C-alpha positions as CSV (number, residue, x, y, z in Angstrom):
1,X,-18.1,-17.5,20.4
2,X,-19.4,-15.3,17.6
3,X,-17.0,-12.8,16.0
4,X,-18.5,-9.7,14.6
5,X,-17.2,-7.9,11.5
6,X,-16.0,-4.9,13.4
7,X,-14.2,-7.0,16.0
8,X,-12.5,-9.0,13.3
9,X,-11.3,-5.8,11.6
10,X,-10.1,-4.3,14.9
11,X,-8.1,-7.5,15.7
12,X,-6.5,-7.4,12.2
13,X,-5.6,-3.8,12.5
14,X,-4.0,-4.4,16.0
15,X,-2.0,-7.3,14.6
16,X,-0.7,-5.3,11.6
17,X,0.2,-2.4,13.9
18,X,2.1,-4.8,16.2
19,X,4.1,-6.1,13.2
20,X,4.9,-2.5,12.0
21,X,5.9,-1.3,15.5
22,X,8.0,-4.4,16.1
23,X,10.0,-3.8,12.9
24,X,10.5,-0.1,13.9
25,X,11.5,-1.2,17.4
26,X,14.1,-3.6,16.1
27,X,15.7,-1.0,13.8
28,X,15.7,1.7,16.5
29,X,17.1,-0.6,19.2
30,X,20.3,-0.9,17.2
31,X,20.9,2.8,17.9
32,X,19.2,3.5,21.3
33,X,18.4,1.6,24.5
34,X,14.8,0.6,24.6
35,X,13.3,0.9,28.1
36,X,9.8,-0.3,27.3
37,X,7.1,-0.6,24.6
38,X,3.4,0.2,25.5
39,X,0.6,-0.3,23.0
40,X,1.5,2.5,20.5
41,X,4.6,3.9,22.0
42,X,8.3,3.1,22.4
43,X,10.4,4.5,25.2
44,X,14.1,5.0,24.9
45,X,16.9,6.3,27.1
46,X,19.0,8.9,25.2
47,X,21.6,11.2,26.5
48,X,20.5,14.9,26.4
49,X,23.0,16.1,23.8
50,X,21.9,13.4,21.4
51,X,18.1,14.1,21.6
52,X,17.8,16.4,18.6
53,X,19.5,13.9,16.3
54,X,17.6,11.0,17.9
55,X,14.3,12.7,17.3
56,X,15.1,13.0,13.6
57,X,16.1,9.4,13.3
58,X,13.1,8.1,15.2
59,X,10.7,10.1,13.1
60,X,12.5,8.9,9.9
61,X,12.3,5.2,10.9
62,X,8.7,5.4,12.3
63,X,7.2,7.0,9.2
64,X,8.7,4.7,6.6
65,X,5.7,3.2,4.8
66,X,5.8,-0.6,4.7
67,X,6.0,-2.3,1.3
68,X,2.9,-4.3,2.1
69,X,0.7,-1.2,2.5
70,X,2.0,1.6,0.4
71,X,-0.9,4.0,0.9
72,X,-0.7,3.8,4.8
73,X,-0.6,7.3,6.3
74,X,2.0,7.3,9.1
75,X,2.8,10.0,11.6
76,X,4.7,10.0,14.9
77,X,4.6,12.2,18.0
78,X,8.0,12.5,19.8
79,X,8.3,13.8,23.4
80,X,11.3,14.0,25.6
81,X,11.9,14.6,29.3
82,X,14.0,13.7,32.3
83,X,11.6,10.9,33.2
84,X,8.6,9.1,31.8
85,X,6.0,11.5,33.4
86,X,7.7,14.5,31.8
87,X,7.4,12.8,28.4
88,X,3.6,12.5,28.6
């Protein structure tokens, strides 16, 4: 099977993203219960009163630039709701 340049770059980027998100997931799972992880999102269960503090911590953890790519621009979108559909 022939691998094209764009496909190779895409696969490398997906692998690096997976590494980065796995590190973030491990750190955040020490604080919050992880329900699931889908492609580029992590879903937690967090009690309502704790949501504002949790959002701050999640943003802090998920925007830490990794040592192996110091110029990587990172951003995070955080939603909350009573169920998964409300979070979308």
